Legacy VTK file of the C-alpha trace (Angstrom):
# vtk DataFile Version 3.0
C-alpha trace
ASCII
DATASET POLYDATA
POINTS 122 float
0.000 0.000 0.000
1.107 3.550 -0.731
0.177 6.703 1.181
0.609 10.022 -0.598
0.901 13.539 0.821
1.006 16.598 -1.434
2.537 19.950 -0.538
3.643 23.153 -2.203
0.333 24.655 -3.212
-0.520 28.278 -2.620
-1.494 31.596 -4.137
0.539 32.942 -7.043
0.077 35.663 -9.643
-0.445 34.829 -13.276
2.878 34.169 -14.959
4.420 32.889 -11.748
5.679 29.445 -10.772
5.067 26.821 -8.128
6.549 23.418 -7.443
4.317 20.755 -5.984
5.715 17.782 -4.140
4.133 14.448 -3.360
5.792 12.344 -0.688
5.017 8.644 -0.685
5.276 6.154 2.129
6.155 2.539 1.633
9.118 0.751 0.130
7.387 0.013 -3.172
7.197 3.599 -4.450
9.639 2.932 -7.284
7.331 0.236 -8.671
4.538 2.705 -9.386
3.888 5.130 -12.171
2.808 8.457 -10.724
0.332 10.998 -11.950
-0.906 14.480 -11.180
-4.541 15.434 -11.579
-6.473 18.598 -10.824
-10.042 19.493 -10.029
-11.550 22.951 -10.238
-14.801 23.796 -8.425
-17.783 22.306 -10.209
-15.616 20.419 -12.695
-14.398 16.886 -13.134
-10.966 15.726 -12.048
-8.641 16.118 -15.030
-5.356 14.513 -15.920
-2.326 16.819 -15.797
0.835 14.716 -16.108
2.233 11.249 -15.461
5.649 9.648 -15.161
6.780 6.046 -15.434
8.301 4.143 -12.525
11.827 4.824 -13.806
11.175 8.420 -14.749
12.106 7.660 -18.322
8.672 8.277 -19.814
6.430 11.265 -19.188
3.135 12.395 -20.647
1.201 15.648 -20.299
-2.214 17.109 -20.927
-2.135 19.446 -23.908
-3.223 22.349 -21.700
-0.027 22.180 -19.630
2.535 20.842 -22.088
5.535 23.144 -22.289
4.658 24.845 -18.997
4.601 21.988 -16.461
7.276 19.370 -15.800
6.801 16.157 -13.842
9.791 14.441 -12.266
10.530 11.957 -9.524
13.265 11.017 -7.084
12.874 7.372 -6.134
15.558 7.664 -3.470
13.369 10.257 -1.717
10.029 8.590 -2.533
8.868 11.877 -4.006
7.295 13.056 -7.233
7.282 16.701 -8.279
5.280 18.960 -10.538
7.077 22.131 -11.600
4.500 24.615 -12.849
5.653 27.660 -14.805
3.799 30.432 -16.632
0.753 29.800 -14.490
-2.638 31.017 -15.661
-5.871 31.668 -13.745
-7.316 28.580 -15.499
-4.737 26.471 -13.635
-6.556 27.213 -10.377
-7.636 23.898 -8.850
-6.955 21.345 -6.176
-4.020 19.248 -7.364
-3.805 15.565 -6.504
-1.035 13.056 -6.934
-1.818 9.415 -7.521
-0.052 6.079 -7.936
-0.739 3.416 -10.535
0.744 0.092 -11.555
0.630 1.335 -15.158
1.414 4.579 -16.963
-2.108 5.744 -17.712
-3.948 9.035 -18.005
-7.405 7.955 -16.835
-8.126 8.632 -13.171
-9.774 5.229 -12.878
-6.426 3.606 -13.527
-4.926 4.931 -10.302
-5.010 2.942 -7.103
-3.833 5.439 -4.486
-4.543 9.144 -4.066
-3.309 11.988 -1.915
-5.556 14.473 -0.172
-4.807 17.303 -2.577
-3.224 20.734 -2.377
-4.864 23.987 -3.464
-3.302 26.077 -6.205
-4.782 29.503 -6.834
-3.573 31.724 -9.658
-4.680 35.340 -9.540
-5.007 37.511 -12.637
LINES 1 123
122 0 1 2 3 4 5 6 7 8 9 10 11 12 13 14 15 16 17 18 19 20 21 22 23 24 25 26 27 28 29 30 31 32 33 34 35 36 37 38 39 40 41 42 43 44 45 46 47 48 49 50 51 52 53 54 55 56 57 58 59 60 61 62 63 64 65 66 67 68 69 70 71 72 73 74 75 76 77 78 79 80 81 82 83 84 85 86 87 88 89 90 91 92 93 94 95 96 97 98 99 100 101 102 103 104 105 106 107 108 109 110 111 112 113 114 115 116 117 118 119 120 121
């Protein structure tokens, strides 16, 4: 089993940057692909980015490609989401999740964190 705790959210002006972290418990972290999702008020939870267990493969939603970067440090049991050139539309609760496969559908993830709020002001 994997427990996930996100951090790093906050309030930032449009054009600014934030780095989210997701710390995982358990010795099997390196076996899981990791993903980031986000959910704005009144909207569905959307895929943002995912990374393979080795870190060698990444995939992004088209809305964030070129602005966000997902990475991981298996020695620290942590996955990151570097967010640059933030826009008000990026405002949401951001969740990290773990999956046995590199997938983009939320239903393919087995473990979820509690989320961290990101608010981008215009």
